N, C-alpha and C positions, 0 to 999 in steps of 0.2 A: 595513495589514495589519501584525501582528507577529505573532513565532515566540518561543515560553518552550514550558519542560519542564510535561510534562503533571506534575499533582498529583489525587490522589485525587477531590478535587470536580470533576472534568473525565469522571468514569466513563460516567458515565449520559449525557451527551452523546457523547462517544465512541461509546457502544455503539451507542445511537440510529442515529449517522453510518454505522459499520459494518453492522448492520442494515438497512440502507438500500441501501449504496454494493455492498454486497457480491452482491445479488443482480442488479444490474449487470454485475459485473466476469465473473459465472458465464454470463451468458446469453449461448447459443449454445452455450457449453461441456459442459452440463450439464443435467438438468433440474432445475429451479429449487428444486424439493420436496425437494433434498439439499443446500440452501443452511439451515445453520441459523443460528438468533441464535446472537453469539456469546456471551453467557451458557450455552446449551446447547450449546455446543463446546471441550470440554476441549482438542481439541489446540491450535487458535489464543486459548482464551485462558493456556495456558500459551505459546506463544511471545511473545503481547503481554506476559506478566510479565516473561521473559529481555529481551523491546527497551527501549531506550531509547526513548522516545516525545516526539517535541515535537511542538508544539500550536499553529495556525496560527489567529489569532481577531482580530477587530474588536471593540472594546468589551466587550460580556457573552458576543458572538456568538463560537464553536466554530465554523471554516468550514470546516478537516480538520486532519487526523494523518499523520504519518510517524514511523516509528521505525526504527531499527538493532540489530543484533547481530553485534558483531564491522567487520566491512565489510561486511556483507552487509544490505542492506536489505527488512526485512520488513515494513514494513508501509506502507504511499501512498493515503489516501483520504478523498476533499475531497466533503461534504454534496451531494447534487444540489442545492441552492435556489443554491446558489454556485460551478458548475463555472463555464466558461469567460471567470471573470476572476484567471488567471493565479494560484491556491492553490497547485494542483499543484506549478507549477514553483518556485514561493517556496519551498513545502516542499523539493524535489529539492536546490533549492543549499542550502537552510540545513543538509541533513539532510548532502550531500557537503561540506560545510564538515568536518565532525566524524569524517569515514573515514580510513582509511589507504587506496591504493591497490593494486592495481587493488581496485573494488569488485566485487559483482553482485548479481543478483536475479532473481527468476523471476517470468513473466508466463508469461498465459495467452494461447497463439496467437493466439486469436479475440480477443483483447482490443485491438482496432486503437487505441483515444484510448491508451490508457498506453501500448500499444507507441510510437506515434509522440512521446509526450512524451518517453518515454528513449531514441529518436535521435536527437531535433532535440540535444539536450544531451550527444551523443556516446555513448550505450551500442551496443556494436555485438553480437550473435548469436554466443554461446561455444559454446551447445548447444542439441539441442533432443530430446527426451522425451517419453513419455506417464507421469502420475502420477495413482492413484487415489487420486480426490478420492471419501469415504463410498460406495465402489463401484460410481464412475463414471471410466470413463478420459476423460483428460484431456490432453489437447496442450499441453507447455509448452516455455518456449524458457527457456534463462539466458544474462541478461544481462550484459556489463563495461564498466566502466569504468574507464580509465585515466589520463585525462587530469591533469595535477597541475592 
């Protein structure tokens, strides 16, 4: 597995991956009808465009992507077919190498798989709050990473 910068030729693969993975991320937090495809979600599209994106790949296959804006991790998604192979851990490690400390990110309180990954690496809960997600209340945790 290798990591590289996002290019426009990755757009369709990233969009498809997000659309698949976002459903899993939000399951148990909101009615899944509230989850919009990336191409129809102006808020997330703007965040994507404002973020530096890294791509995990093997050969021609894009396995996952991560993104950051400043010291905030804004994206970390792995294609469902490539989960449990260390893709998220590799992307997270590569992303952390680019960021000044402390690093923060927001994660759904019910997203147990993501929380376990972040906590294993050393993120700790900094804040807990409720955010609106297209009219739905979602419990969210802000996690902080301070290790050098």
